[in-house]
Structures are given as structure tokens and as C-alpha cells.
N, C-alpha and C positions, 0 to 999 in steps of 0.2 A: 520442513513445512512445504516448500515449493518444489521439492523433488517429486517427480511423477512416478518413478519406479526405483527399485533397488532397495538396499538396506539402509543407505544413508538418508536421513530425514532432515539434513541441514540445508537451509535456504542458500547459504553461501556456496554450495556445491552445484546449484542449478545453473544451467547454461544462461549466461547473461548476454543479450544481444546488444544492448546499449548501456553506456556508462556516462552519466553526467558528472564531470570532475568536480572536485572540491573548490576549484577556482571559478566555476561557472555560476552566473546569476541570470535567471530566466524569468521573464514576466509575460503572462498570457496563458492561453489554453495549450496544454501539451498532450498530444495523442501518440500512443505507442502501440505497436502490434505485437511486440515480443517482450520477453522479460527485460526489465530495466532497473538499473541500480542508480540511485541519486545520492551523490556525495556533496553536491552543491546546494544552492538556494533557488527555490522556485516560488514565485508569488503568482498564483493562479491555479486553475483547475487542471488536474491530471486525469486523463481517461485512457485506460489500457485494456486491450483484449487479453492480456496475459498477466504476469506477475510484476509487482512493484516492490522494490527493496529501498528503503530510506536508510542509508548508511549512518554511522555514528556522527559524522559531520553534516549530514543532510538536514536542511531546514525547509519545510513546506508551509506556506501560508495560503491555504486553499483546500478544496475538497479533492479526495482521491476516489476514483471508481476503477476497480480492477478485479481480476479473477481471485488473486491472493495478494495480501499486503503484509510486509514485514517492516516494522518500525524499530530502528535502532537509534535514530536521531529524533528530531522534533517535528511534530505536525500540529498546526493550528488550523483546524477545519474538520469537516466530517469525512468519515471513511465508509465507503460502500463496497464491500467485498462479496463477490459471488460465492466464495467458498470459505476461506480461512483468513483471519487477521491475527497477527502475532505482534505483541509489544515486548521487546527484549528488556533486559535489566537497565540498559542505557537509554531506552526509548521514552518519549513523552508525547502523549496525545491529549490535546485540549480541544475536544469536540466529540460528537456522537459517532457511534460505530454501528453499522448494520451489516451483519454477517451470519453465516451458518455456524462457524466455529470460531471461538475466541480463546487465545492463550495470552496470559499476562504474566511475565516473569517477575520474580521478587525484585524489588527496588524500581520497577517501572512506574511511570506516572500516567494515570488515566483520569481525566476530569471531564466527564460527560455521561451520556446515557448510551446503553448498549441494547440493541434489539437483535435477538437471535431467532432464527427460524430454521426448521428442518428442510424447508423449501428454499431454493436459491432465490435471490432478490431480482428476478427477471422483470419486475414491474418498475424498477428504477430507471427513469428516463435517460440519464447520461450513459448508463451501461448499455442500454438498448441502442442508443445513437452510436456508441463506439463499435458495437457489433455489426451495425449496418453499414458503417463507412469503410 
């Protein structure tokens, strides 16, 4: 999903610049410029200019705005993805998704509404704010 080139299309192979460990608990607005993997807990909004991966142990209570989003853990909040959103078989999303492309694996949990568009979600205010900062 998050691989930009090559034959491998596995998000886990993408270069991860930041890792939030499983022991971390963060509260507030988190801004990232590069690909980030979250294995810990975040309560608050996540805004990224790049890719966000929520690992199996990751728990997010808040909205996510990013280029691409892969969910293997739990998200309680809305997801605004400029390109692709993927919920793996261990992933759970309780919230709405706005994206160009959506992949939901068998056994994944998705409870919300999905809006898909062939045009990127450039009108979403948090994403624009992330790109301008």
C-alpha cells in the first residue's frame, strides 16, 4: 500500500521515519512529516504529510489525516486519507473514512460511513493545514 515503487506492495516495507513504541501514551495533536508507525496509544488528532501505520497494538482515539493510512490496530475517529486507506484483518475502525481508495481485509472491523472520490480530498482543512506547516 505505502510502497511508492518496486514490486513489493507491502506497507511494512515502506521506510518508516518515526515509530511510536507500544509503551508510549500521547495526548494532543501529533504532526508528522514522514512515514510514521504507531504501536502505542494516542488520544488526539494525527496530521501527517506522509503515511500513517497503526500497528496491531496501536490505539488511536481521534481523527487521522494523512497521505495513506494502514490500520492493523484500533482507531476510534474519522480517517481522511488523500490516497489510500487499508484496514487489515486485525484492524478496527469506528468512524468515517474519506479516501480515494479503500481496502478492507476479511475479518477487519469497520463501523462508519465511507466517502470515496476519484479526486484527492484537498478540501479537507486539517490536511491543508498539515501541508502548509
